[in-house]
N, C-alpha and C positions, 0 to 999 in steps of 0.2 A: 834091331834096337832103334826106336824112334829118335829123331833129332831133338824133339821138344815134347814135353808133356804140359798141357795148358791147364792151369788151375784157376779157380775163381777167388780164392781167399788165402791169406798167409797161414791161417790155421790148418788148411789142407796140406800145405807144404811142411808144417811141423809134424803132422801125422804121417806124411809120406817119409820123412826122414827117419821116423821110428820104425816103420814097417819095411821100407826098402830104400836104404841110403843111396844106393847106386842110381836109382831112378830119380831121386830128389835132385841130383846134380844136373838133370836135364829139364827140370820143371821151371815153368814160367808162370807167374801170377798175372793174368790178363783181365780178370773180372768175369762177369756173367752176361753173356749176350742176350739171354732170354729176359732177364730182369731189366737190362738196359732198354730193350725194346718195349717191354711192358710200361716202363716209366715214360718212355717217349710217346706212348699212345694215350697217356692220361688226359691231354687236352680234348680228346674225342670221347670222353666218358659218357656225356649226355647223349651223344650220337649213338654209341653202342647200346645205351639203355633203351632208346627208342627203337633201335633195331630189334631188340628182344620184346618189344611191346610194353615197356614199362611206362605207364602214363601217370600224369598227375603226381600225387604223393605216394604212389606205390613203392614198396621196397623190393629190391631184387635179392632173393635168397639163392645163393649159388651152392649147389651140392657137387662135390667132387670125390671120386673114388678111384684109388689105384686098383690093381688086380690082386687076386689071391684070396684065400680063405679068411685072412685077417683084415681084409679091406672093409670099407664102409658097405659096399654092395655085397661082399661075400658074407658079412655077418648079419646084415639087415636089409635085404633087397626091397622090403616093403616100406622103408623109411620115407622115400619121396612121396608116395601116395598118402601115407599117414600125415605127413606135414601138410599136404594139400587139404586133407580132411579137417585139420584142426586150426589152420590159419585162415583168417578171412580172405576170401577170394579177391576182393577189391582193395585189399591192403598189401598183398604180397604176390609177386610173380616168382615162380620157382623154375630154375634152370639147372639141369643135371648134365655133368660131363663125366663119362665113364672111360676108363683106360681102354685103349684098343685091344689089349690082350684079353679082355673079358669076352669080346666078340670072337677073337681068334680061338679061344678055348672052348666056347659053347656054340659057335656058328651064329650067323646073323638072324636066321629064322627063329631059333630058339630064344635068342635075346629079345627079339621083337615081340614074341609071344609073352615073355615075362614082363615086358615094359608096356604092354597094351593098356592095362588098367591105369598105369602111371600117366600115360598120355591122355587117356579119357578123363583123368582128373584135372586136366588143364596144365600139367607139368610139361615144360619144354625139354625134351631130351635132345641134346645137340647131335645133329646128324653127321657131323664130321669131327674128327679128333683135333683138328687145328682151330677150332672155334672156342676152345676153353680160354684162350688169352683175352678175347673180347669180353667174355663173361666175367673173368676175374677183374678186369678193369671196371666193368659196369656194376659190380656187386656192392650191396650194402652190408651183407653178412655172408660169410662162407662157412658151410658145414662140411668137414672133411675128415681125413684120416692121416696116415703117415706118408701119403704120397707127396711128391714135389709140388703139385698144384696147390695144395693146402699151404705149403710154406711160401710159395710165391704170392698167394693172396695176402698172407700176413705181412710180407715185405712191402706190399702196396698200401699198408695201413688199414686194411679191412679187418674188422672184428672177426675172430675165428672161434668156432665151436667144434670140438672133436666128437664125432660120432663113435669113433673107435681109436684107441691109442695103444697099439701093441708094442710096448717098449722093447721087447725081446727081439724084434725083427730088424732093429736098426742099431748102428754103432752108437754106443752110449756117449761117445765124445763128439758126435756129429751135430750139426745145427738142427736137423730134424728131431733128434732125441731131445734137444733143449726145448723145441717147440712142444713136443708131447708132454714134457714135464711142466710146462708153463701155461699153456692155453686151457681154458675151462672145458669140461666135458658136457655134452648134450645129454640130458636125462630123458626119460621116456614120457614124461608128462609136463604139461605147462609150457608148450613150445613157444607160444607168443610172448610169455613173460620172460623166458630165457633169452629170446632174441632181443627183446626190448632192453634187457639188462646188459647184454653184450654190446649193444650199440651205445647205450648211455654211459657204461663204465667198462670200456674195452680193457682187456688184460694188458699189462705192461710187457710188451714184447720187443722193446727197443734193443736190448742186449742180444736177443735171439736173432732178430732179422739183420743185425749188424754183421752176423757171421755169413751172410749170403755172398757178399763181395767186399773185397778191400780196395777195389778200384771202380767205384760206381760211375757209370757213364763213360768209361774209358776203354771198353772192350774193343770197339771198332778201330780206334786209333792204335791201340797196342798190337792188335793182331795184324793190321796192315803193315805196321813197322816190322813186326817179327817175320811176316811172310816175305817181304821184300829183302830183308837182311839175310834170311835163310837162302834165298835164291840169288843173293849178291846182285841185286838190282836197285836202281834208284827209285825210291818211293815217289808217287805223285804228290803234287803240292796241295791238292784239294783235301779238305778235312772230311773224313768218312763219317757217316751217320746212319742210323736205322730209320726205316720207314715205319709209319704207324700200321697197325693191323688193319686189313681191308674190311670194307662193309659188304655184307652178304645178305641174301634173303634167308631168314630163318623161319621154317614152318611153325606156325602157332595155331592153337585151337582153344576154344572155350571148353570148360568141362562139359561132358555129354549130359551130366545131370548134376544138379546142385540143390541144396537146401537153402531156403530163404526165410529169414525172420524179419518181420516188419513190426516195429514198435513205434507208434505214432508216425513220424515221417522219416524214421531212420531205417535203412535197409542193410542187413548183414547177410552175406552169402558165403556158403562153404561147399566145397566139392563133395558130392555124394559118393563116397567110396564104398560104403556098405549100406545095409538097410536099417541101421540104427537111426530112429527118427528123433531128431532133437526137439526139445520142448518148444512149443509155440512157433513151429516152422512148418512150411509146406514144401513139397517136392516140385521142382521145375526140371523138365526133361526136354532135351533137344532131339530132333529127328536123327541125329548122329548116334544116339544111344543104341547099341546092338541088342540089348536085352529087352524083349517085348514086355517083360514083367514090370520094368521101370515105367513104360508108357501107361500101363494099366493102373499104376499107383500114383501117377502124376496129377497134381492139381492144375498145372500150367504146362502146355506144350509149346515149344518154340521151334518154328520151322525155318527153312532157308527161303531165299527169294522165290516167289511163286508167280507164274504167269497170270493166274487168276486167284488172287489172295482170298477173295470172299468165298469162292467155291472150296478152296483148300481148307479154310477155317471151318466151314459148315460140315464138310465131309469128315474132317478129323474129329470134330466133336461128336458127330453121329457114330463114328467107329469106336470112340472111347467115351462112353457115357459117364464114367467116373471123373473125367477131366472137366474142370470148370471154365478154363479160358484157353484159347489157342491164339497164337500171334505169329506174324511173319513180316519180313520186309516187303514193302510195296514201292511203287514208283515215287510216291510223295511222302515217304516216311515209313511208318509201321502201321499195320492194321491188326486189331485184336477183337475177338468175338467170344461170346459166351452162350450157354444153353438157353438163357432167357430171351434171346433175340436181339442182343446188343451187338452192334458193330461200330468200333471206335477207331478213328485214325489219330495217330499221335506222332509228334516230332520232339526230339531232344538231342542236343549235341553229343552227349555221351551216355553210355549204358542204357540204350533203349530196351535191352532184354530184361531190365529190372521193372519196367513200367507195368507189364501184365501182372506182376506180383502185387503191385500197389492197387491195381484195379480189382484184383482178387480180394484185397483187404477192405476196399471202399464200399460203402453202400450206395453211393451216387457217383456220377461222372461230372466233375467240374470242367470248366473251360481251360483252366490251368492248374497245375499242382507242382509242388516242389518236394524233393526228397534229399536226404543226406546219405552218402555212402563213403566210408573211409574218411569221414571228416570233410568231404567236399560237397558243396551244395549244387544241386542240379535242378533245372527248370524244364517243365514239360508243357507243351500246348496240346490240347485234345479237341477233337471234333467228332461229335456223334454222327455217324453216317446213316445208321439204321437203328431204330428202337421199336421193336415189335412187342415190347412188354405190355400187358393189359393196362389200359389207362394212361399210357405214355403219350405225350404230345406228338403230333405228326412231325417227322424229320423232313428237312427240305430236300 
C-alpha cells in the first residue's frame, strides 16, 4: 500500500472517494507538475516559435494525437498533409506531435514511411516525444483529440479544434470529457476559415481548464514538503521551482513541391500534396522531390546551393524542356535562368524561393520589384547577368 497518492485536483479526490474510499484516505492534492512547467515556460513562447521556424506573422498550427484506433492519427492519418495542402504555406507552420505508443505499435520504419508525404509537404513532425511541450507553448491553434496534450493546450489558453472526440473512451466525469463536450469540432472543409474563427472567437473553456489543477503553480513546493515530511527530514529553506523547457534544434524543411498563384504582386503558395492543379497556379518543385514526374510537370525548379550555379541552371533546363525557370542560391544571393537565355541575380531578405515565380509571371525584368506574401511586403533587387534574347541590349 503506498504511503500517499498524489492528485492534481479536488474533483479527483471526490471521484476517488466514490470508487475507492480506502485509497482516498492516503490521497494528497498537490497540483499538476506538467501544467506548472508549461506555464513557467510561457515567457519563452516567441523563442520556441522561432525554434520551429515561425517567422513574421505566420501562425503555428499544432496537431497532437494520442494512440489507438480512436485517436486523431488512428482515424485520419492524412489530416496533416491535407491541412498543408489547404492552408497557405506562408501563413501557417504546421507541427505534429504523435504519441510514442504509435511508433511502438507500428515500428519506426513503418511510421516514417507513412509520414514521408507529410514531411515533404513541409509539416514538421517532432522527432522526440518530449518536444510537444515547446510546441504547445508556441502554438496559435491546436487540433487534437481526447489525449492529454490537447487538454494541456486548452489550459494554456490556446484555441482548440477537435479532429476526433470519442466520448465513450473517457470517464464522463473527467475534465477530458468536459473538453470533448465543449470544444468545437474540425470539419473536413474550409480549414482556414475554421482556424480563423477559432482564433477570433475561442470556445469558452474556462470552467473546463479549471479542472486541471486546484493548486496552480504549487506542485513543486507541495511535493517538496510532502517528500521531506514522509522521510521525517527538515526541508530546505529554498523555494523550489520548475525550469523552462530547453531549446533544441528541430529539423525543418520546405515543401518538396508547391503550387504558386501570382495575382498582381500578391503571391500565395500551397504545398502540392496531390496532382490536382489549382486554377491560375503553376507548380514549383525542389530538387528534394523524389518523384521525377513532379520535375517533368514543374514550371519552376528550385535547387540547393551549387558550386557553379550558371552551369546547374543551364543543364537543368536542358534536361527538363517543359520547365521555364530554374533557380538556386549563389554566393551573392540567388541566380535564376530561363530557356530564353536570361540569367538573373537577385537578393531579398526573405522568401527568395518566391522570386522565380514572379519572374515566371513577368514579361520583363525590372531592377527592383516588390511582392506581398501573407500580408507582408517584400522588396527584391535584381541584376541581369546574361541576356541572350534576340534584340536584347548587351549585358555588362
